[in-house]
N, CA, C and O of each residue as an XYZ file, in Angstrom:
744
protein
N      90.304     67.714     40.485
C      91.205     68.801     40.672
C      90.951     70.253     41.012
O      91.754     71.007     41.562
N      89.572     70.579     40.561
C      89.027     71.582     40.995
C      89.042     71.955     42.447
O      89.359     73.060     42.887
N      88.526     70.533     43.391
C      88.097     70.300     44.351
C      89.665     70.447     45.141
O      90.018     71.291     45.964
N      89.994     69.956     44.890
C      92.120     70.227     45.179
C      92.193     71.602     45.498
O      92.402     72.099     46.605
N      91.936     72.354     44.051
C      92.681     74.027     44.068
C      91.727     74.601     45.119
O      92.184     75.583     45.704
N      90.342     74.155     45.538
C      89.656     75.080     45.922
C      89.985     74.965     47.731
O      89.985     75.969     48.443
N      90.208     73.788     48.175
C      90.648     73.545     49.760
C      91.341     74.390     49.978
O      91.053     75.281     50.778
N      92.846     74.316     49.083
C      94.231     74.682     48.925
C      94.103     75.926     49.154
O      94.786     76.480     50.016
N      93.097     76.649     48.333
C      93.225     78.221     48.111
C      92.526     78.762     49.860
O      92.925     79.740     50.494
N      91.513     77.865     50.261
C      90.478     78.002     51.364
C      91.971     77.913     52.586
O      92.165     78.883     53.319
N      92.703     76.951     52.647
C      93.613     76.794     53.732
C      94.369     78.278     53.656
O      94.538     79.162     54.495
N      94.627     78.179     52.695
C      95.740     79.397     52.011
C      94.996     80.498     52.660
O      95.744     81.060     53.461
N      94.072     80.911     52.636
C      93.250     81.975     52.453
C      93.252     82.318     54.126
O      93.575     83.457     54.465
N      92.856     81.226     55.250
C      92.579     81.104     56.427
C      94.069     81.230     57.093
O      94.101     81.658     58.247
N      95.365     80.875     56.429
C      96.371     80.864     57.324
C      96.830     82.395     57.302
O      97.431     82.767     58.310
N      96.574     83.566     56.028
C      97.314     84.094     55.735
C      96.307     85.337     56.146
O      96.775     86.473     56.071
N      94.647     85.124     56.671
C      94.224     86.027     57.209
C      93.780     86.070     58.816
O      93.218     86.926     59.500
N      94.387     84.516     59.136
C      93.989     85.059     60.809
C      95.168     85.713     61.916
O      96.386     85.593     61.789
N      94.615     86.268     62.772
C      95.485     87.565     63.524
C      96.011     86.593     64.448
O      95.602     85.512     64.873
N      96.958     87.242     64.618
C      97.783     86.312     65.480
C      97.653     86.896     66.902
O      97.723     88.103     67.132
N      97.362     85.481     68.292
C      97.026     85.576     69.719
C      97.854     85.848     70.559
O      98.862     85.177     70.783
N      97.592     86.665     71.014
C      98.824     87.001     72.278
C      97.830     86.687     73.646
O      96.687     87.066     73.899
N      98.832     85.784     74.443
C      97.882     85.321     75.757
C      98.034     86.325     76.590
O      97.175     86.254     77.469
N      99.052     87.642     76.779
C      98.771     88.659     77.459
C      98.421     89.879     77.019
O      99.020     90.282     76.022
N      97.369     90.774     77.645
C      96.989     91.733     76.653
C      96.795     92.976     77.610
O      95.976     92.537     78.418
N      97.009     93.959     77.892
C      97.330     95.233     78.919
C      96.478     96.194     78.279
O      96.588     96.695     77.160
N      95.311     96.431     79.471
C      94.430     97.754     79.014
C      95.481     99.270     79.420
O      96.217     99.361     80.403
N      95.320    100.071     78.614
C      95.849    101.663     78.716
C      95.433    101.916     80.282
O      94.244    101.991     80.594
N      96.294    102.021     81.073
C      95.874    102.885     82.070
C      96.852    104.137     82.354
O      97.920    104.166     81.741
N      96.522    105.210     83.289
C      97.507    106.745     83.126
C      98.271    106.060     84.356
O      97.792    105.132     85.008
N      99.628    106.691     84.605
C     100.230    106.886     85.666
C      99.017    107.232     86.994
O      99.166    106.467     87.946
N      98.535    107.665     87.064
C      98.179    107.746     88.322
C      97.133    106.440     88.897
O      96.963    105.932     90.006
N      96.564    106.209     87.572
C      95.730    104.726     88.186
C      96.844    103.499     87.857
O      96.342    102.444     88.244
N      98.092    103.287     87.318
C      98.839    102.424     88.152
C      99.220    102.820     89.678
O      99.152    101.954     90.551
N      99.549    103.907     89.928
C      99.852    104.225     91.235
C      99.050    103.941     92.099
O      99.518    103.580     93.179
N      97.720    103.996     91.953
C      96.660    103.906     92.983
C      96.586    102.743     93.249
O      96.374    102.333     94.390
N      96.790    101.824     91.980
C      96.378    100.529     91.770
C      97.275     99.255     92.410
O      96.936     98.118     92.740
N      98.754    100.050     92.440
C      99.469     99.164     92.875
C      99.959     98.759     94.553
O      99.306     99.469     95.317
N     100.603     98.130     95.067
C     100.295     98.368     96.561
C     101.826     98.799     96.934
O     102.045     99.189     98.081
N     102.968     98.730     95.913
C     103.985     99.206     96.118
C     104.954    100.030     95.025
O     105.480     99.119     94.385
N     105.412    101.207     94.534
C     105.963    101.308     94.005
C     107.146    101.926     94.307
O     107.164    102.812     95.161
N     108.760    101.370     93.362
C     109.810    101.999     93.702
C     110.893    102.223     92.585
O     110.823    101.971     91.382
N     112.100    102.867     93.460
C     113.007    102.606     91.750
C     114.006    101.750     92.769
O     114.369    101.998     93.918
N     114.253    100.818     92.019
C     115.637     99.963     92.545
C     116.556     99.153     90.956
O     116.300     99.037     89.757
N     117.572     98.798     91.801
C     118.380     98.107     90.723
C     118.433     96.523     91.165
O     118.669     96.079     92.289
N     118.210     95.963     90.229
C     118.557     94.590     89.849
C     119.496     93.847     90.437
O     120.303     93.473     89.586
N     119.779     93.432     91.600
C     120.981     92.688     91.915
C     120.990     91.285     91.860
O     122.136     90.902     92.094
N     119.930     89.988     91.576
C     120.243     89.014     91.329
C     118.946     88.396     90.704
O     117.905     88.593     91.331
N     118.894     87.779     89.715
C     118.010     86.899     89.123
C     117.712     85.752     89.444
O     118.828     85.251     89.581
N     116.871     84.843     89.699
C     116.723     83.573     89.715
C     115.906     82.835     88.822
O     114.746     83.186     89.039
N     115.952     81.853     87.783
C     115.378     81.951     86.837
C     115.012     80.065     87.150
O     116.046     79.519     87.536
N     114.097     79.311     87.076
C     114.068     78.158     87.007
C     114.912     77.115     86.085
O     114.797     77.064     84.860
N     115.771     76.297     86.850
C     116.304     75.706     85.613
C     115.683     74.829     84.279
O     116.127     74.455     83.194
N     115.059     74.780     84.634
C     113.526     73.859     83.314
C     112.737     74.530     83.570
O     112.477     74.852     84.730
N     112.032     74.998     82.392
C     110.095     75.536     82.518
C     109.557     74.574     81.717
O     109.938     74.068     80.662
N     108.298     74.362     82.632
C     107.242     74.059     82.027
C     106.742     74.855     80.949
O     106.617     74.524     79.770
N     106.500     75.831     81.442
C     105.863     77.077     80.876
C     106.030     78.158     80.728
O     106.975     78.457     81.459
N     105.552     79.346     79.997
C     105.611     80.560     80.094
C     105.481     81.048     81.540
O     106.107     82.042     81.906
N     104.822     80.489     82.222
C     103.985     81.356     83.100
C     104.883     80.621     84.486
O     104.304     80.793     85.558
N     105.966     79.981     84.551
C     106.893     79.745     86.087
C     107.407     80.949     85.966
O     107.775     81.657     85.029
N     107.328     81.077     87.694
C     107.783     81.804     87.950
C     109.369     82.204     88.193
O     110.154     81.279     88.402
N     109.948     83.823     88.166
C     111.009     84.099     87.994
C     111.662     84.584     89.715
O     110.767     84.098     90.406
N     112.186     84.923     90.239
C     112.481     85.847     91.268
C     113.211     86.812     90.882
O     113.939     86.765     89.890
N     113.085     87.728     91.596
C     114.154     89.003     91.507
C     114.174     89.718     92.729
O     113.268     90.086     93.476
N     115.530     89.847     92.772
C     115.635     90.516     94.301
C     116.267     91.927     94.092
O     117.382     91.764     93.597
N     116.002     93.185     94.268
C     116.036     94.346     93.789
C     116.899     95.400     94.978
O     116.347     95.470     96.076
N     117.687     95.884     94.870
C     118.291     96.827     95.745
C     117.442     98.053     95.592
O     117.473     98.661     94.523
N     116.701     98.453     96.562
C     115.603     99.661     96.448
C     116.409    101.286     96.749
O     116.866    101.494     97.873
N     116.506    102.207     95.816
C     116.843    103.447     95.740
C     116.129    104.409     96.279
O     116.727    105.450     96.552
N     114.862    104.322     96.530
C     113.682    104.972     96.253
C     112.025    104.587     96.738
O     111.397    104.453     95.688
N     111.386    104.433     97.563
C     110.171    104.215     97.493
C     109.163    105.535     97.479
O     109.109    106.655     97.987
N     108.502    104.808     96.696
C     107.312    106.217     95.797
C     105.866    106.184     96.421
O     105.077    107.124     96.513
N     105.598    103.972     97.112
C     104.830    103.880     97.469
C     104.783    102.894     98.292
O     105.339    101.882     97.865
N     104.006    102.761    100.024
C     104.512    101.410    100.396
C     105.282    101.424    101.080
O     106.132    102.314    101.072
N     105.277    100.703    101.703
C     106.164    100.376    103.145
C     107.112     99.219    103.033
O     107.081     98.353    103.908
N     108.001     99.126    101.972
C     108.851     98.171    101.707
C     110.560     98.705    102.141
O     111.131     99.791    102.233
N     110.986     97.088    102.350
C     112.887     97.255    102.883
C     113.582     97.933    101.894
O     113.052     98.409    100.890
N     114.941     97.993    102.205
C     116.175     98.504    101.153
C     116.267     97.180    100.263
O     117.044     97.254     99.311
N     115.802     96.369    100.384
C     116.276     94.799     99.695
C     114.685     94.110     99.682
O     113.911     93.738    100.564
N     114.656     94.146     98.526
C     113.157     93.546     98.308
C     113.412     92.350     97.010
O     114.155     92.493     96.038
N     112.554     91.164     97.340
C     112.417     89.986     96.572
C     110.749     89.984     95.754
O     109.647     90.027     96.301
N     111.065     89.920     94.369
C     109.708     89.742     94.018
C     109.696     88.736     92.790
O     110.727     88.324     92.258
N     108.356     88.376     92.384
C     108.568     87.712     91.369
C     107.747     87.838     90.212
O     106.647     88.381     90.313
N     108.170     87.385     89.093
C     107.544     87.589     87.369
C     107.176     86.353     86.978
O     107.268     85.315     87.634
N     106.726     86.508     85.816
C     106.846     84.725     84.957
C     107.558     84.869     84.038
O     107.504     85.960     83.471
N     108.504     83.832     83.529
C     109.789     83.877     82.597
C     109.300     85.059     81.431
O     109.957     86.070     81.183
N     108.134     84.731     80.847
C     107.719     84.851     79.606
C     107.096     86.414     78.980
O     105.887     86.194     78.914
N     107.222     87.198     78.717
C     106.135     88.328     78.252
C     105.111     87.913     77.689
O     104.249     88.764     77.468
N     104.892     86.780     77.348
C     104.041     86.206     76.341
C     102.901     85.653     77.415
O     101.743     85.489     77.032
N     103.325     85.357     78.876
C     102.451     85.402     80.305
C     102.712     86.702     81.340
O     102.896     86.527     82.544
N     102.705     87.828     80.804
C     102.859     89.234     81.377
C     103.803     89.321     82.281
O     103.700     89.951     83.333
N     104.886     88.614     81.868
C     106.314     88.743     82.929
C     107.444     89.642     82.071
O     107.829     89.705     80.904
N     107.702     90.209     83.175
C     108.750     91.348     82.928
C     109.806     90.623     82.787
O     109.917     89.609     83.475
N     110.876     91.013     81.800
C     112.359     90.444     81.517
C     113.084     91.574     82.281
O     113.301     92.658     81.739
N     113.456     91.301     83.557
C     114.424     91.777     83.880
C     116.035     91.558     83.501
O     116.322     90.439     83.074
N     117.154     92.579     83.627
C     118.244     92.661     83.454
C     119.057     92.639     84.165
O     119.358     93.821     84.002
N     120.231     92.072     85.382
C     120.988     92.298     86.253
C     121.661     93.503     86.034
O     122.048     93.918     84.941
N     121.814     94.180     87.389
C     122.687     95.658     87.068
C     121.676     96.651     86.197
O     122.170     97.491     85.444
N     120.846     96.571     86.278
C     119.670     98.226     85.522
C     118.916     98.003     86.668
O     118.853     97.140     87.544
N     118.265     99.241     86.339
C     117.690    100.415     87.527
C     116.171    100.545     86.829
O     115.926    100.970     85.700
N     115.293    100.089     87.760
C     114.090    100.149     87.316
C     112.968    101.036     88.166
O     113.012    101.448     89.325
N     112.113    101.148     87.307
C     110.662    102.193     87.979
C     109.728    100.431     88.194
O     109.537     99.490     87.424
N     109.498    100.601     89.089
C     108.532     98.679     89.620
C     107.368     99.449     90.100
O     107.375    100.573     90.603
N     106.292     98.610     89.850
C     104.893     98.794     90.519
C     104.751     97.258     90.655
O     104.871     96.366     89.815
N     104.376     97.221     92.338
C     104.353     95.672     92.288
C     102.787     95.594     92.779
O     102.032     96.564     92.847
N     102.495     94.380     93.071
C     101.432     94.082     93.776
C     101.220     92.710     94.928
O     102.067     91.823     94.826
N     100.451     92.582     95.681
C     100.319     91.908     96.651
C     100.059     90.366     96.283
O      99.056     90.272     95.574
N     100.505     89.456     96.482
C      99.525     88.630     95.742
C      99.884     87.289     96.916
O     100.906     86.613     96.794
N      99.141     87.117     97.735
C      98.927     86.167     98.680
C     100.093     86.574     99.332
O     100.457     85.568     99.942
N     100.828     87.410     99.534
C     102.073     87.629    100.735
C     103.345     87.902     99.876
O     104.351     88.523    100.217
N     103.093     87.338     98.764
C     104.448     87.368     97.447
C     104.450     88.744     96.666
O     103.909     88.715     95.560
N     104.791     89.512     96.938
C     104.681     90.778     95.491
C     105.283     90.311     93.878
O     106.299     89.730     93.497
N     104.278     90.803     93.301
C     104.690     90.239     91.826
C     104.557     91.558     90.783
O     103.948     92.580     91.099
N     105.118     91.397     89.704
C     105.096     92.449     88.823
C     104.886     91.758     87.374
O     104.721     90.551     87.202
N     104.931     92.978     86.129
C     104.552     92.469     85.239
C     104.889     93.197     83.608
O     105.824     93.980     83.448
N     104.259     92.914     82.852
C     104.428     93.924     82.100
C     103.422     95.169     81.675
O     103.770     96.207     81.113
N     102.155     94.818     82.064
C     101.058     95.379     82.257
C     100.912     96.233     83.516
O     100.087     97.146     83.569
N     101.586     95.976     84.357
C     102.029     96.787     85.711
C     103.008     98.130     85.645
O     103.669     98.496     86.617
N     103.009     98.584     84.789
C     104.035    100.088     84.588
C     105.422     99.984     84.708
O     106.223    100.917     84.643
N     105.698     98.647     84.911
C     107.141     98.746     85.075
C     107.723     98.545     83.870
O     107.431     97.989     82.811
N     109.052     99.435     84.543
C     110.188     99.702     83.144
C     111.297     99.880     83.436
O     111.507     99.901     84.649
N     112.106    100.019     82.813
C     113.580    100.782     83.190
C     113.143    102.357     83.415
O     112.299    103.171     83.040
N     114.451    102.216     84.403
C     114.374    103.950     84.897
C     114.985    104.815     84.137
O     115.050    105.928     84.658
N     115.713    104.683     82.547
C     116.310    105.775     81.901
C     115.277    105.740     80.886
O     115.517    106.470     79.925
N     114.113    105.039     80.836
C     112.918    105.252     79.872
C     111.557    105.626     81.180
O     110.409    105.341     80.842
N     111.725    106.096     82.256
C     110.754    106.228     83.120
C     110.525    107.896     83.647
O     109.747    108.269     84.525
N     111.540    108.827     82.748
C     111.921    110.257     83.839
C     110.464    110.609     83.443
O     109.903    111.007     84.464
N     109.669    110.628     82.448
C     108.984    111.482     82.419
C     107.579    111.219     83.569
O     106.943    111.975     84.304
N     107.518    109.797     83.274
C     106.494    109.091     84.176
C     106.711    109.562     85.828
O     105.835    110.160     86.454
N     108.264    109.112     86.496
C     108.487    109.687     87.646
C     108.517    110.917     87.940
O     108.652    111.282     89.108
N     108.392    111.783     86.902
C     107.990    113.408     87.117
C     106.504    113.278     87.154
O     106.175    114.074     88.033
N     105.572    112.793     86.752
C     104.156    112.716     87.000
C     104.089    111.781     88.387
O     103.406    111.913     89.403
N     104.710    111.156     88.147
C     104.641    110.668     89.732
C     104.445    111.325     91.057
O     103.747    111.250     92.068
N     105.573    112.115     90.446
C     105.769    113.015     91.798
C     104.594    114.078     91.930
O     104.576    114.739     92.968
N     103.798    114.260     91.153
C     102.713    115.609     91.135
C     101.734    114.552     91.159
O     100.656    115.082     90.891
N     101.543    113.015     91.396
C     100.383    112.320     91.597
C     100.582    111.838     93.107
O      99.725    111.316     93.821
N     101.770    112.101     93.394
C     101.689    111.714     95.393
C     101.744    113.084     96.060
O     101.551    113.207     97.270
N     102.041    114.238     95.157
C     101.708    115.595     96.011
C      99.975    115.339     95.991
O      99.406    115.569     97.058
N      99.458    115.056     95.280
C      97.941    115.418     95.141
C      97.291    114.419     95.505
O      96.105    114.720     95.366
N      97.395    113.244     95.952
C      97.303    112.109     96.650
C      97.431    112.560     98.192
O      96.626    112.239     99.066
N      98.458    113.275     98.358
C      98.728    113.499     99.523
C      97.711    114.506    100.204
O      97.158    114.384    101.296
N      97.620    115.410     99.391
C      96.497    116.687     99.610
C      95.328    116.350     99.970
O      94.755    116.880    100.922
N      94.753    115.286     99.148
C      93.347    114.532     99.558
C      93.351    113.710    100.540
O      92.257    113.399    101.011
N      94.234    113.299    100.950
C      94.049    112.550    102.401
C      94.451    113.114    103.410
O      94.284    112.739    104.571
N      95.237    114.443    102.878
C      95.541    114.917    104.719
C      94.179    115.322    105.378
O      94.237    115.457    106.600
N      92.798    115.570    104.706
C      91.903    115.777    106.410
C      91.470    114.616    106.628
O      90.628    114.514    107.520
N      91.835    113.562    106.004
C      90.714    112.230    106.031
C      91.923    111.746    107.204
O      91.533    111.249    108.260
N      93.064    111.885    107.001
C      94.002    111.377    107.791
C      94.246    111.993    109.248
O      94.411    111.281    110.238
N      94.251    113.278    109.272
C      94.264    114.292    110.460
C      92.569    113.566    111.320
O      92.517    113.075    112.447
N      91.655    113.694    110.561
C      90.313    113.529    111.398
C      90.792    111.535    111.721
O      90.957    111.101    112.861
N      90.853    111.119    111.120
C      91.455    109.499    111.564
C      92.375    109.789    113.169
O      91.911    109.687    114.305
N      93.577    110.112    112.821
C      94.601    110.392    113.650
C      93.952    111.270    115.006
O      94.370    110.905    116.105
N      93.272    112.043    114.985
C      92.423    112.790    116.550
C      91.569    111.819    116.644
O      90.938    111.976    117.689
N      91.209    110.844    116.049
C      89.747    110.008    117.050
C      90.222    109.271    117.246
O      89.629    108.577    118.071
N      91.482    108.738    116.826
C      92.631    107.658    117.492
C      93.180    108.391    119.201
O      93.199    107.873    120.318
N      93.559    109.742    118.735
C      94.195    110.563    119.889
C      92.962    110.428    121.294
O      93.175    110.112    122.464
N      91.757    110.778    120.661
C      90.503    111.092    121.592
C      90.265    109.695    121.896
O      89.812    109.653    123.040
N      90.366    108.463    121.374
C      89.908    107.552    121.898
C      90.885    106.818    123.139
O      90.435    106.550    124.253
N      92.159    106.582    122.753
C      93.485    107.296    123.728
C      93.124    107.691    124.920
O      93.062    107.041    125.964
N      92.816    109.129    124.648
C      93.060    109.927    125.556
C      91.908    109.706    126.517
O      91.968    110.156    127.662
N      90.600    108.853    125.968
C      89.521    108.332    127.086
C      90.000    107.117    127.889
O      89.797    106.791    129.059
N      90.686    106.561    126.918
C      91.226    105.026    127.815
C      91.871    105.526    128.933
O      91.473    105.000    129.973
N      92.972    106.597    129.111
C      93.628    107.024    129.525
C      92.715    107.576    131.026
O      92.670    107.166    132.186
N      92.236    108.406    130.473
C      91.245    109.257    131.463
C      90.304    108.145    132.204
O      90.134    108.469    133.380
N      89.697    107.026    131.884
C      88.736    106.316    132.772
C      89.922    105.112    133.349
O      89.552    104.319    134.216
N      90.961    105.063    132.954
C      92.267    104.381    134.104
C      92.789    105.171    134.927
O      93.383    104.817    135.945
N      92.632    106.197    134.596
C      93.207    107.394    135.902
C      91.945    107.372    136.984
O      92.178    107.021    138.140
N      90.581    107.761    136.575
C      89.246    107.310    137.433
C      89.387    106.439    138.472
O      89.307    106.549    139.695
N      89.740    105.045    137.288
C      89.370    103.958    138.573
C      90.373    103.749    139.333
O      90.258    102.833    140.147
N      91.761    104.599    139.292
C      92.997    104.207    140.090
C      92.373    104.852    141.293
O      92.220    104.258    142.360
N      91.916    106.456    141.006
C      91.323    107.103    142.436
C      90.218    106.572    142.778
O      89.781    106.782    143.910
N      89.560    105.804    141.908
C      88.119    105.295    142.726
C      88.695    104.114    143.756
O      88.009    103.923    144.760
N      89.850    103.336    143.599
C      90.438    102.291    143.885
C      91.068    102.709    145.376
O      90.784    102.280    146.494
N      92.086    103.768    144.928
C      92.296    104.622    146.377
C      91.903    105.221    147.271
O      92.530    105.375    148.319
N      90.694    105.710    147.006
C      89.870    106.157    148.037
C      88.770    104.622    148.644
O      88.214    104.443    149.727
N      88.802    104.080    147.859
C      87.664    102.840    148.130
C      88.739    101.716    149.383
O      88.202    101.018    150.243
N      90.094    101.793    149.201
C      91.158    101.239    150.443
C      91.046    102.552    151.097
O      91.092    102.265    152.293
N      90.948    103.593    151.017
C      91.128    104.590    152.429
C      89.687    104.132    153.306
O      89.659    103.799    154.491
N      88.819    104.197    152.608
C      87.273    104.367    153.067
C      86.994    102.747    153.665
O      85.967    102.492    154.294
N      88.242    101.512    153.326
C      88.183    100.213    153.987
C      88.761    100.518    155.359
O      88.194    100.609    156.448
N      90.182    100.669    154.983
C      91.116    100.834    156.084
C      90.273    101.695    157.395
O      90.438    101.392    158.577
N      89.401    102.755    156.953
C      88.812    103.512    157.656
C      87.677    102.746    158.883
O      87.679    102.796    160.113
N      86.811    102.090    157.951
C      86.124    101.030    158.584
C      86.559    100.341    159.638
O      85.909    100.172    160.670
N      87.800     99.871    159.392
C      88.265     98.586    160.283
C      88.891     99.028    161.396
O      89.037     98.388    162.437
N      89.333    100.344    161.126
C      90.110    101.289    162.526
C      89.031    101.395    163.520
O      89.282    101.248    164.716
N      87.368    101.742    162.923
C      86.329    102.052    163.887
C      85.794    100.737    164.737
O      84.913    100.868    165.587
């Protein structure tokens, strides 16, 4: 009898002292870190959500189509399709049709993906973050300007050299042709 009470007590103690386990855990990142790590950042309205008819796991893909109203980073079209997982347990984001979102995406082998850990959120909840993003964008532009200018200048310099070499070759060919014609006349 004492053994039974002891085992039941141990089982009850283990059940109530166990921590809940979650499959998805997100590290805290600043707005600037989320922006810099993402391939694309945009504001858009969900036009269509295609969920699988039958799901095998919480990590099954959901396809979401967006009508993009503003691109903050990257070069994406006005219509964007991305994927997330079915459930937040697998870090998926539960989008709602006709809602507007601030979306951070990553390129996963040519497919744009997002989730709850990327920083994606409803537009109405992202007003402060969008203000921060505007400051981050200005800061990044200021930091990249000298490098971009040097890079652009070096590309222009290389292009100018190529054009100069081609022009010299054309002039040399014209002189060579005249020289050959002059030799034939003699």
